[in-house]
N, C-alpha and C positions, 0 to 999 in steps of 0.2 A: 617524515614525522610531523603531525599536524599540529599548528598552533592551537591550544585548548584554552579557552577563556571561561571560567566557571560563571555560571549565571549570577552568583552572588556578588559578582565585581563588576557591575556596570559602570563604576565610575572609574576603572582602568582604561586609560586610553593611549599612554605613550608605551608602546612595545618596541620603539626604535632605541631605547635607551636600555643597554645590557643591564640586568639585574644580578646582583651578586648571589641573591637568594636561588635565582633560577639556573644561574651558571652552576652552582652547586648540586641542584637538583640533576643538571646534565651529568655532571662527573658520576654522580650515583646511578646513572642509567636511567632515570626519570623521564617522564613525558610532560611535565609541566613547566616547558621552557618554549622559547621563540627562536626565530631565526637570528635575530640580533644577539640573543645569550649565547647560542651554540656558535656563532662566528667568533665571538670574543672568547668563549671558552676554549676553542680549538686553538686560537693564538698562544693562550696561556699553555696548553699542552704542548704546543711546539717547543716551548721554553722550558716546561716543567712535564716532562713526560709521565711522571709518576703521580700527577694530580688526582686522577680517579682512585688509586691506591691509598694516597692520603686522605681523601675524603671517606673511604671505606674504613680505614684505620680509625678515623675520628668518629665513625658511628659506633665502631665496636668499642672505642674507649668510653663512649656515652652510654651505652648498654651496661658496661660493667660497674662505672662509677654510680650510675643511677641506681643500679640493683642493690649495691653496697649500702646506699642511703637509705633505702626503702628497708633493707633488712636491719638497718639500727635503728629504724623506728619512725623515720621521718616521712611525715603523711602529708606534706604540702610542697609543691615544687613551682617555681617561677622560672620558665625557660626564656631567657632572653635571647632574641635573633635566632628565633627556633626554626625559621626558614619554611620550606615546603615540606608538607607531611610525606614521609616514607616508612618502609617497613621498621619496626622496633622503634616506633616513637616512645617518647618518655612515658605517657600514660599507659602505654602497651606493656613496658618494661616494669613500671611499678604495679600496675595492676596484678601481675603473677605474684607479687608479694603481699599486696594489700589492695584489693578491688575498690575500697571506699576512700582510698587518697585522692586529693585534690591537686589539678594541675593546670595552671595557666599558661598558654603561649602566648609570646609577644612578638611581633615583627612588624617591620615599618613598610614591607612589601605588600601591597593590597592583594595581589594575586595568591602569595602564600598564605595570607590570612583567609582569603576567600575559601581556597581549597581546605584549610584546617576547618573552618566553620561548617563546611559540608560535611567533612569526615567525622566532625564531633557532635554533629545535630542531635544523636540519639545516645551520647554518651554521658551518664551522669556525672557531675563533680568535676569536668572538664571543659575548659572554654579557650577561645583564642580572642585576642584584641588586637587591632592595628595601632601600634604606637612607637615611637622611636626610643629606644633604651637609652640615649644621650640625654633624655629629659626624665630623669627618675621620678619627678613629682608627679608627671603626667601618667606614668605607669602606676605607681604607687597608689595614687589617688582615683585611678580608674574604678568606678562602680562593680564592674565585673570581676575585678582582682580583690576590691574590698570584701565582695560578697562571698567569695570562695576562699581567700586565704586570711587567716587571723595572724597577724603579726606580732601578737603576744605570745606566741607559741613558735617554736623552731620551724624555719622554712628553709628549703633548700634553694639557692640561686645557681642556675645553670648558665653558664656563658661559653658554649662549646664552639669553636672556630669563628667566633664573631669580633672579639676585641681587637684583632689585627686590622678590623676596618674603621676603628674609632682612632681619628689622628691625636697626634699630641696637643695640637691645639684646642682640642675639645676636653683635655685632661681626663683621660680613662681612669686614672687612679682616684681622682675626686669623685667621678661617677660611681666607681665601685663603693667608693666609701659611703656615699649617700644611702645605697642599697644595703650595705652592711649594718649602717647605724639605724635602719628602720627595722631590723630584724633582732628577734629575741637571742638571748645568748643560748648557745647550743645549736644555732643555725650553721649551714654549710654555704660554702662556695665552692663549684666544681668548675674548672676552667681548662680549655685547650685554647692553644695559641699558635700560629706559624711562628718559627723562628728563623733569622737570616745568619744565625752563627755558622752552618753547616756550608752553605752554598751562597755567599753573599752575592755574586755577579748574577746567578740565576734568579736570585731574589730580587736583586735590583731591576731586572728586567721584566720579571713578573709584576712587580709594583708599577712599572711604566704601563705594562697592559691594562692593570686594573684602573688606572687613571681615567679609563674611558668608560668605566661600567658605573653603576649608582653609587658606589661608595669606593673610593680609595683604599689601597691596602698598603699595610707597613708591617714587614716583619721585624720582630723585636729580639734582642739578647735575652739569654736565660736571666741575666740579672734584673733586665728590664720587666720581664714577665714575672718573676718573683715579687718584685715591688708591687705590682698590682695586687697581690693577696695581703698586703699590710692588714693586722688585725686579724689574722686567721692562724691557727697552729695547723701546719701540714700533716695530714695523715702519711704514715709510711706508705710507699717509700719516697715522698716528698715530691719535687718538681722533676720529672723526668719524661724521656722519650714516650709519646702516648702507646707505642706497642709494648712499653716495659712497665706500665702502671697496672699491677696486679693481673697480669696476663693469665688467661683460662687456658689450664695444662690440657684440656680436651680440645682446644682449637685446631683447625687445620694448619700445617705449617705456613710461616710467613711466607708471602708471595715474592717479597724482596729480600729473602734470605736474612731478614734481621737487620738490614742495613738503614740505619737511623737516619744518616743523612739524607737518604731519598725520600724520607716521610718529612723530615724536617718540621716536627711539631711536638710541642711538649704539653704536659698535662699534670693536673694536680688536682687533689680535694683537701680542702682546709676546713677546721671547725672554728667558728667565731669565739675568741677567748674574751 
């Protein structure tokens, strides 16, 4: 597999530091990753053999929840920590319901953003920006964001498999509260998060591996994850294992036999109250 640097990212120079976005791309079978990313991802897989299954289940949860929101009439989406473009992107799922919907992808990884910009160059009403979700004001005040999203109307905030990369010292609850307070009544938050409740020792070892990446990782308990959604009324079935959030009855049999402990990921969708 060759290292592929998009021409839109000339400022990227440090490929020796594994990127969580590019490691996730590797788990999904993508090609937008580098030797350092693959090496650390393989170390994770040694500890957590189901990492690729977890990543694919998270993408399936993304598709189901985003499709629900689009069908509910939401036509503005802010995807925080969007990562490397892959099949079934938010704008593709939304576009099947409402081709006129607006989507902004946000990621701190320059390679992820560069690939996104290349992919979206000729896609109307969809854009990508490089910004750190931990700085809500820089995201909310970005000219691309303000041009595409009207915060006087409902917006869907998307935080899929990203908040476990926000440590407690950065106060993820306060970060989410800032985004929540910037959105209109009737807005939504869709969230998925790695949990350490099922396999605490493996989770601890995986956290040790991610300490060598661009962002350290921290699994959280169900109670801690639920607290991140303060100010939102959770839709049924609430905060559940991601494979159990409104599963598609037409989907193929679960590759892990429905063993939620092997996924160790929770998800929910909430409406701002």
